[in-house]
C-alpha positions as CSV (number, residue, x, y, z in Angstrom):
1,M,-128.7,28.1,2.4
2,S,-126.1,29.4,-0.1
3,A,-126.0,27.9,-3.6
4,S,-122.4,26.9,-2.8
5,M,-123.7,24.5,0.1
6,D,-126.4,23.3,-2.2
7,H,-123.4,22.1,-4.8
8,R,-121.4,20.7,-2.1
9,I,-124.2,18.3,-0.8
10,G,-124.8,16.7,-4.2
11,R,-128.0,18.4,-5.2
12,P,-129.6,18.0,-8.0
13,G,-127.1,15.5,-9.1
14,F,-127.4,13.0,-6.2
15,A,-130.3,13.1,-3.8
16,V,-129.8,12.0,-0.1
17,I,-133.5,11.5,1.1
18,P,-134.0,11.3,4.9
19,V,-136.2,8.6,6.1
20,L,-138.9,8.6,8.7
21,D,-140.6,5.1,9.6
22,L,-143.9,5.6,11.5
23,R,-145.5,3.1,14.0
24,G,-148.5,4.0,16.1
25,G,-148.4,7.8,15.4
26,R,-144.4,8.0,16.3
27,V,-141.2,7.9,14.5
28,V,-139.4,4.6,15.2
29,R,-136.0,3.4,14.6
30,A,-135.6,0.9,11.9
31,R,-133.3,-2.1,12.2
32,R,-132.6,-5.0,9.7
33,G,-136.5,-4.9,8.7
34,E,-137.4,-6.5,12.0
35,R,-140.5,-4.0,12.2
36,S,-142.4,-5.8,14.8
37,S,-139.4,-4.8,17.2
38,Y,-139.2,-1.0,16.2
39,A,-139.2,1.2,19.3
40,P,-139.7,5.0,19.2
41,I,-136.7,6.8,18.4
42,E,-134.3,8.5,20.5
43,T,-132.6,11.2,18.4
44,P,-130.4,14.2,19.3
45,L,-132.2,15.7,16.2
46,A,-135.6,16.2,18.1
47,K,-137.2,16.1,21.3
48,G,-139.4,13.2,21.4
49,S,-140.5,11.0,18.6
50,A,-143.4,13.1,17.3
51,P,-143.3,13.1,13.2
52,G,-143.2,16.5,12.6
53,A,-140.3,17.3,15.2
54,V,-138.6,14.3,14.0
55,A,-138.9,15.4,10.3
56,R,-137.8,19.0,11.1
57,G,-134.9,17.6,13.0
58,L,-133.7,15.4,9.9
59,L,-134.1,18.7,7.6
60,D,-131.9,20.8,9.9
61,A,-129.1,18.0,9.8
62,W,-129.6,17.5,5.9
63,P,-131.4,20.2,3.8
64,A,-133.3,17.8,1.4
65,E,-135.9,18.3,-1.1
66,I,-137.8,14.9,-0.5
67,L,-138.6,12.9,2.7
68,Y,-139.3,9.3,2.4
69,V,-141.9,8.0,4.8
70,A,-142.6,4.2,5.6
71,D,-146.1,4.0,7.4
72,L,-145.5,0.5,9.0
73,D,-149.1,-0.1,10.3
74,A,-150.2,0.4,6.9
75,I,-147.7,-1.9,5.2
76,M,-148.2,-4.6,7.9
77,D,-151.7,-4.3,8.8
78,G,-153.4,-2.6,5.9
79,T,-154.8,0.2,7.9
80,G,-154.4,2.7,5.2
81,P,-151.9,6.0,5.6
82,D,-151.6,7.8,8.9
83,L,-152.9,11.1,7.4
84,D,-152.5,13.0,10.7
85,A,-148.9,12.0,10.9
86,L,-148.4,13.0,7.4
87,E,-150.1,16.5,7.8
88,A,-147.9,17.0,10.8
89,I,-144.8,16.2,8.5
90,A,-145.9,18.5,5.8
91,V,-146.8,21.3,8.1
92,A,-143.3,21.2,9.8
93,C,-141.4,20.7,6.4
94,P,-143.3,23.3,4.0
95,G,-142.1,22.8,0.4
96,T,-140.7,19.3,1.0
97,A,-141.8,16.5,-1.1
98,L,-143.0,13.3,0.5
99,W,-142.5,9.9,-0.8
100,V,-145.0,7.7,1.3
101,D,-145.0,3.7,1.3
102,A,-148.2,2.9,3.2
103,G,-148.7,-0.6,1.8
104,F,-150.5,0.7,-1.6
105,A,-151.9,-2.5,-3.0
106,D,-154.9,-1.4,-5.2
107,A,-155.5,1.5,-7.2
108,A,-158.4,3.1,-5.2
109,A,-156.3,3.8,-2.1
110,A,-153.3,5.0,-4.2
111,E,-155.5,7.3,-6.3
112,A,-157.2,8.6,-3.3
113,F,-153.9,9.3,-1.7
114,L,-152.7,11.3,-4.8
115,V,-155.9,13.4,-4.5
116,S,-155.0,14.0,-0.6
117,G,-152.1,16.0,-2.0
118,L,-149.9,14.7,1.0
119,G,-147.2,12.9,-1.1
120,R,-146.2,10.6,-3.9
121,P,-147.2,7.1,-3.4
122,V,-144.4,4.5,-3.3
123,I,-145.4,1.2,-4.4
124,G,-143.7,-1.6,-2.4
125,S,-143.2,-4.8,-4.3
126,E,-143.7,-6.6,-1.0
127,S,-147.3,-5.4,-1.1
128,Q,-148.3,-6.3,-4.7
129,A,-150.2,-9.1,-6.0
130,D,-149.3,-8.6,-9.4
131,A,-147.6,-5.5,-11.6
132,G,-151.3,-3.8,-12.3
133,L,-150.9,-1.0,-9.9
134,V,-147.3,-0.2,-10.8
135,T,-148.2,0.0,-14.5
136,R,-151.6,2.0,-14.1
137,L,-149.7,4.7,-11.9
138,A,-146.5,5.0,-14.0
139,D,-144.6,8.1,-13.2
140,R,-147.3,9.1,-10.6
141,A,-145.4,6.8,-8.4
142,V,-142.1,5.4,-7.2
143,L,-141.4,1.7,-7.4
144,S,-139.5,0.0,-4.2
145,L,-138.0,-3.2,-5.2
146,D,-138.0,-5.0,-1.9
147,T,-135.6,-7.7,-0.7
148,R,-134.6,-9.1,2.6
149,G,-131.2,-11.0,2.3
150,A,-131.4,-12.9,-1.0
151,E,-135.4,-13.2,-0.9
152,R,-136.9,-11.1,-3.4
153,L,-140.4,-9.8,-1.9
154,G,-143.5,-9.6,-4.2
155,P,-144.0,-10.9,-7.7
156,P,-141.2,-12.0,-9.4
157,M,-142.3,-10.2,-12.6
158,L,-141.5,-6.9,-10.8
159,H,-138.0,-7.5,-10.1
160,D,-137.4,-9.4,-13.4
161,D,-139.0,-7.0,-16.0
162,P,-137.5,-3.6,-16.3
163,S,-140.1,-2.5,-18.6
164,L,-142.6,-2.5,-15.9
165,W,-140.6,0.3,-13.8
166,P,-141.4,3.7,-13.7
167,P,-138.6,6.3,-14.1
168,E,-137.6,6.1,-10.5
169,V,-136.9,3.0,-8.3
170,I,-135.8,2.3,-4.8
171,A,-133.7,-0.8,-4.3
172,M,-134.9,-1.5,-0.9
173,T,-132.4,-3.9,0.9
174,L,-134.3,-4.6,4.2
175,A,-131.7,-6.5,6.0
176,R,-129.2,-3.8,5.8
177,V,-131.3,-0.9,7.2
178,G,-129.7,0.2,10.3
179,A,-127.3,-2.4,10.4
180,G,-124.0,-0.4,9.5
181,A,-123.4,-2.9,6.9
182,G,-123.1,-0.4,3.8
183,P,-125.1,-0.5,0.8
184,D,-125.1,-3.5,-1.9
185,L,-123.1,-2.0,-4.5
186,A,-123.0,-5.4,-6.5
187,A,-126.8,-5.7,-6.5
188,L,-127.2,-2.3,-7.3
189,A,-125.0,-2.4,-10.1
190,V,-127.0,-5.3,-11.4
191,L,-130.2,-3.3,-11.3
192,R,-128.6,-0.4,-13.0
193,A,-127.2,-2.2,-15.9
194,R,-130.6,-3.7,-16.5
195,A,-132.3,-0.3,-16.6
196,P,-129.9,2.4,-17.1
197,D,-132.4,4.7,-18.1
198,R,-134.3,4.9,-14.6
199,R,-133.3,6.6,-11.6
200,L,-132.4,4.1,-9.0
201,Y,-132.0,4.8,-5.5
202,A,-130.4,2.8,-2.7
203,A,-132.2,2.3,0.5
204,G,-130.3,0.3,3.5
205,G,-126.8,0.3,4.7
206,V,-125.5,3.9,4.1
207,R,-123.1,4.7,7.0
208,G,-121.7,8.0,6.0
209,P,-119.7,10.2,3.3
210,D,-117.7,7.4,1.9
211,D,-120.9,5.3,0.9
212,L,-122.5,8.3,-0.6
213,R,-119.4,8.8,-2.8
214,A,-119.3,5.3,-3.7
215,L,-122.9,5.2,-4.8
216,H,-122.5,8.4,-6.8
217,G,-119.7,6.8,-8.5
218,A,-121.7,3.7,-9.2
219,G,-124.2,6.0,-11.2
220,I,-126.9,5.6,-8.5
221,A,-129.2,8.7,-8.7
222,G,-129.8,9.0,-4.6
223,A,-129.7,7.4,-1.3
224,L,-132.4,7.0,1.5
225,V,-130.7,7.7,4.8
226,A,-131.9,7.4,8.4
227,S,-129.3,6.0,10.9
228,A,-126.5,8.0,9.5
229,L,-128.2,11.4,10.2
230,H,-129.5,10.3,13.7
231,D,-126.1,9.1,14.7
232,G,-124.0,12.0,13.4
233,T,-122.0,10.1,10.9
234,L,-123.7,12.3,8.0
235,S,-124.4,15.9,8.4
236,R,-124.1,19.2,6.8
237,A,-120.5,19.1,8.3
238,T,-119.4,15.8,6.7
239,A,-121.2,16.6,3.4
240,P,-119.2,15.1,0.3
241,D,-118.9,16.9,-3.1
242,L,-120.9,15.0,-5.3
243,A,-121.6,17.1,-8.2
């Protein structure tokens, strides 16, 4: 891809990070955080729902440097990361970094995942009992501040104390995932004002180029996106200039 295309899709100043939600070894379609009802994805970007094929399709639709993977079985049931699926994604997308939320809740599991070399752990606030794992891993991990509507998931201290946050933080608004509601710009503005030195990523609600422009204009570092890519409302052809 040409340097001009890289500039036009907003790298490195604004990162669009395609998302894969895994369940039962397949990619599923996420909607409003209702994980038990997620079904295998049907997408024009790939034949079937195999993780490697869908990951490759996402990168063909939008050339990204990072993929975000949510292992829902691990998050919901504590089964540990699906290493086979992650390896398939890595093989299909060489050179692409993986941010992986697999319900990491203790240091041993997170450290073992780091040793595997399959990605960077995402520490979801919903999976934590306290701030210990976040502070131990520091910049080796990404923190996800998880909310569902007005409910903040996980220890209040992780939401309230920006000094605990690593350099990169995801604002995960689960109720807006796959809902076409747009990102929660007001909540993002509050978080960014409290920690202007952190790189804040929006997750949930991105519908297309106008939302990316709004997030970029608000000083957000990037956005996690799935539905807009699968539905075709966001693509190389519609990529805004976010430099």
